[in-house]
C-alpha positions as CSV (number, residue, x, y, z in Angstrom):
1,M,-300.5,19.5,-110.1
2,N,-304.2,18.8,-110.9
3,G,-307.2,20.2,-109.0
4,R,-310.9,20.1,-109.1
5,V,-313.7,22.4,-107.9
6,G,-314.1,21.9,-104.2
7,D,-310.5,20.8,-103.5
8,R,-308.5,22.8,-101.0
9,L,-305.3,24.6,-101.9
10,L,-302.7,24.9,-99.2
11,V,-299.9,27.4,-99.9
12,H,-297.0,27.2,-97.4
13,G,-295.5,30.4,-96.1
14,N,-292.0,30.8,-97.6
15,I,-290.7,33.5,-95.3
16,V,-290.0,32.9,-91.6
17,G,-293.1,34.0,-89.7
18,Q,-295.4,34.0,-92.7
19,P,-298.4,31.8,-92.1
20,D,-299.7,29.2,-94.5
21,R,-302.8,30.1,-96.6
22,Q,-305.7,27.8,-97.3
23,G,-308.5,28.2,-99.8
24,E,-311.2,26.4,-101.8
25,I,-310.8,26.0,-105.6
26,L,-313.8,27.6,-107.2
27,E,-312.8,27.2,-110.8
28,V,-310.3,25.3,-112.8
29,R,-309.2,27.3,-115.8
30,G,-306.4,25.1,-117.1
31,E,-306.7,21.9,-119.2
32,N,-307.2,18.5,-117.5
33,G,-307.4,20.0,-114.0
34,G,-304.2,22.1,-114.4
35,P,-303.7,25.7,-113.3
36,P,-304.6,28.4,-113.1
37,Y,-307.2,28.1,-110.3
38,L,-309.7,30.6,-109.0
39,V,-309.4,30.3,-105.3
40,R,-311.3,31.7,-102.3
41,F,-308.9,31.9,-99.4
42,D,-310.2,31.5,-95.8
43,D,-310.0,35.3,-95.3
44,G,-312.6,35.7,-98.1
45,H,-310.1,37.0,-100.7
46,E,-310.6,35.5,-104.2
47,T,-307.7,35.4,-106.7
48,L,-306.4,33.5,-109.7
49,V,-303.5,31.3,-108.6
50,Y,-300.7,29.5,-110.5
51,P,-299.5,27.3,-107.6
52,G,-295.7,27.0,-107.2
53,P,-293.6,24.3,-105.4
54,D,-294.8,25.6,-102.0
55,A,-298.4,24.6,-102.7
56,V,-300.3,21.3,-102.1
57,I,-303.8,20.3,-103.2
58,E,-306.0,18.3,-100.8
59,T,-308.8,16.5,-102.6
60,K,-312.4,16.4,-101.5
61,E,-312.1,12.6,-101.0
62,R,-309.0,12.9,-98.8
63,M,-310.8,15.6,-96.7
64,S,-313.8,13.4,-96.0
65,R,-311.8,10.7,-94.4
């Protein structure tokens, strides 16, 4: 999984009834776009994220279509 600043990270809820979370990648701290990522979620919470298999990155180019 590779991300860039400005891409969106979508983390799917993995428990019944748990909502998905979305946020913007503010920093890429891994090599070559790899994790960890500093993410600001839509609720304003910022945290360092090592995305698991329940996460998807939506690139800026894909969002602008």
